[in-house]
C-alpha positions as a LaTeX table, in Angstrom:
\begin{tabular}{lrrr}
\hline
Residue & $x$ (\AA) & $y$ (\AA) & $z$ (\AA) \\
\hline
Met1 & 5.52 & $-6.00$ & $-16.94$ \\
Pro2 & 2.41 & $-4.78$ & $-15.06$ \\
Thr3 & 1.91 & $-1.09$ & $-14.37$ \\
Ile4 & 0.07 & $-0.01$ & $-11.21$ \\
Thr5 & $-1.01$ & 3.32 & $-9.77$ \\
Phe6 & 0.46 & 3.76 & $-6.30$ \\
Asn7 & $-0.49$ & 6.04 & $-3.39$ \\
Ala8 & 0.70 & 6.25 & 0.20 \\
Phe9 & $-1.11$ & 8.10 & 2.94 \\
Ser10 & $-0.25$ & 10.13 & 6.03 \\
Phe11 & 3.06 & 9.33 & 7.73 \\
Leu12 & 4.11 & 7.02 & 4.91 \\
Gln13 & 4.39 & 9.96 & 2.54 \\
Lys14 & 7.10 & 11.52 & 4.71 \\
Lys15 & 9.04 & 8.25 & 4.88 \\
Leu16 & 8.92 & 7.82 & 1.12 \\
Gln17 & 9.80 & 11.46 & 0.49 \\
Gln18 & 12.87 & 11.13 & 2.74 \\
Asn19 & 14.03 & 8.27 & 0.49 \\
Asn20 & 13.23 & 10.24 & $-2.68$ \\
Leu21 & 10.50 & 7.76 & $-3.61$ \\
Pro22 & 7.20 & 8.71 & $-5.24$ \\
Phe23 & 4.04 & 8.47 & $-3.14$ \\
Ser24 & 1.04 & 10.11 & $-4.83$ \\
Asn25 & $-0.76$ & 8.88 & $-7.94$ \\
Val26 & 2.43 & 7.40 & $-9.35$ \\
Ser27 & 2.58 & 4.91 & $-12.20$ \\
Leu28 & 4.96 & 2.11 & $-11.27$ \\
Ser29 & 6.11 & $-0.78$ & $-13.40$ \\
Ile30 & 6.47 & $-3.91$ & $-11.30$ \\
Pro31 & 7.70 & $-7.41$ & $-12.11$ \\
Asp32 & 5.11 & $-10.10$ & $-12.81$ \\
Gly33 & 4.08 & $-11.87$ & $-9.62$ \\
Thr34 & 4.75 & $-8.91$ & $-7.31$ \\
Thr35 & 2.68 & $-9.12$ & $-4.14$ \\
Ala36 & 1.60 & $-6.20$ & $-1.99$ \\
Glu37 & 4.14 & $-7.35$ & 0.59 \\
Met38 & 6.91 & $-7.26$ & $-2.01$ \\
Leu39 & 5.83 & $-3.74$ & $-2.98$ \\
Val40 & 6.12 & $-2.68$ & 0.68 \\
Gln41 & 9.75 & $-3.83$ & 0.61 \\
Gln42 & 10.38 & $-2.28$ & $-2.82$ \\
Met43 & 9.20 & 1.07 & $-1.44$ \\
Gln44 & 11.73 & 0.71 & 1.43 \\
Leu45 & 9.02 & 0.35 & 4.06 \\
Thr46 & 8.59 & $-2.35$ & 6.68 \\
Pro47 & 5.50 & $-4.47$ & 7.31 \\
Glu48 & 5.16 & $-2.59$ & 10.61 \\
Asp49 & 4.90 & 0.72 & 8.71 \\
Val50 & 1.88 & $-0.38$ & 6.67 \\
Glu51 & $-1.26$ & $-1.53$ & 8.43 \\
Val52 & $-3.50$ & $-2.00$ & 5.42 \\
Val53 & $-3.16$ & $-2.35$ & 1.66 \\
Phe54 & $-5.99$ & $-1.24$ & $-0.59$ \\
Val55 & $-6.13$ & $-2.77$ & $-4.06$ \\
Asn56 & $-8.73$ & $-1.21$ & $-6.32$ \\
Gly57 & $-10.48$ & 0.39 & $-3.36$ \\
Arg58 & $-10.77$ & $-2.74$ & $-1.22$ \\
Val59 & $-8.71$ & $-3.96$ & 1.73 \\
Gln60 & $-6.65$ & $-6.94$ & 0.57 \\
Pro61 & $-4.16$ & $-9.32$ & 2.20 \\
Phe62 & $-0.48$ & $-8.51$ & 1.84 \\
Ser63 & $-0.16$ & $-11.77$ & $-0.11$ \\
Thr64 & $-2.31$ & $-10.37$ & $-2.96$ \\
Val65 & $-0.56$ & $-10.59$ & $-6.33$ \\
Leu66 & $-0.79$ & $-7.22$ & $-8.06$ \\
Lys67 & $-2.02$ & $-7.06$ & $-11.64$ \\
Asp68 & $-1.71$ & $-4.63$ & $-14.51$ \\
Gln69 & $-3.75$ & $-1.45$ & $-13.95$ \\
Asp70 & $-4.34$ & $-2.13$ & $-10.24$ \\
Arg71 & $-4.69$ & 0.90 & $-7.97$ \\
Val72 & $-2.68$ & 0.27 & $-4.81$ \\
Ala73 & $-2.63$ & 2.35 & $-1.63$ \\
Phe74 & $-0.77$ & 1.91 & 1.65 \\
Val75 & $-2.31$ & 3.11 & 4.91 \\
Pro76 & 0.00 & 3.50 & 7.92 \\
Gln77 & $-0.38$ & 2.20 & 11.44 \\
Gly78 & $-2.27$ & 4.57 & 13.71 \\
Thr79 & $-5.14$ & 5.68 & 11.49 \\
Pro80 & $-7.82$ & 7.13 & 13.81 \\
Gly81 & $-10.66$ & 4.91 & 15.09 \\
Pro82 & $-13.74$ & 6.04 & 13.13 \\
Tyr83 & $-11.89$ & 5.87 & 9.83 \\
Arg84 & $-10.90$ & 2.27 & 10.52 \\
Val85 & $-14.54$ & 1.22 & 10.46 \\
Leu86 & $-15.52$ & 3.43 & 7.53 \\
Leu87 & $-12.61$ & 2.22 & 5.42 \\
Gly88 & $-13.28$ & $-1.41$ & 6.27 \\
Phe89 & $-10.12$ & $-2.38$ & 8.08 \\
Lys90 & $-11.10$ & $-2.50$ & 11.73 \\
Asn91 & $-9.15$ & $-5.41$ & 13.23 \\
Lys92 & $-7.69$ & $-6.42$ & 9.86 \\
Arg93 & $-4.19$ & $-7.86$ & 9.96 \\
His94 & $-1.66$ & $-8.93$ & 7.42 \\
Gly95 & $-2.98$ & $-11.92$ & 5.53 \\
\hline
\end{tabular}
């Protein structure tokens, strides 16, 4: 079973905290074949909550299969303009 390091940013932290779910530098064991989209659901979030998924520091499609030792981060909708360009997800959509 793969183990990933998971982080959520901004508004997502509050949502996860309300559901008593971890959100910062957490080691999670996930089933083989888990995609980023499946992890969104596992964390009791909706696809509308998460605009971008980072895997190992790079924006990746929600269809990305997560692997052992991956670092995964969710960024919520509404991240301010300049950061969108700097982080590399201007006009990115679920893929």
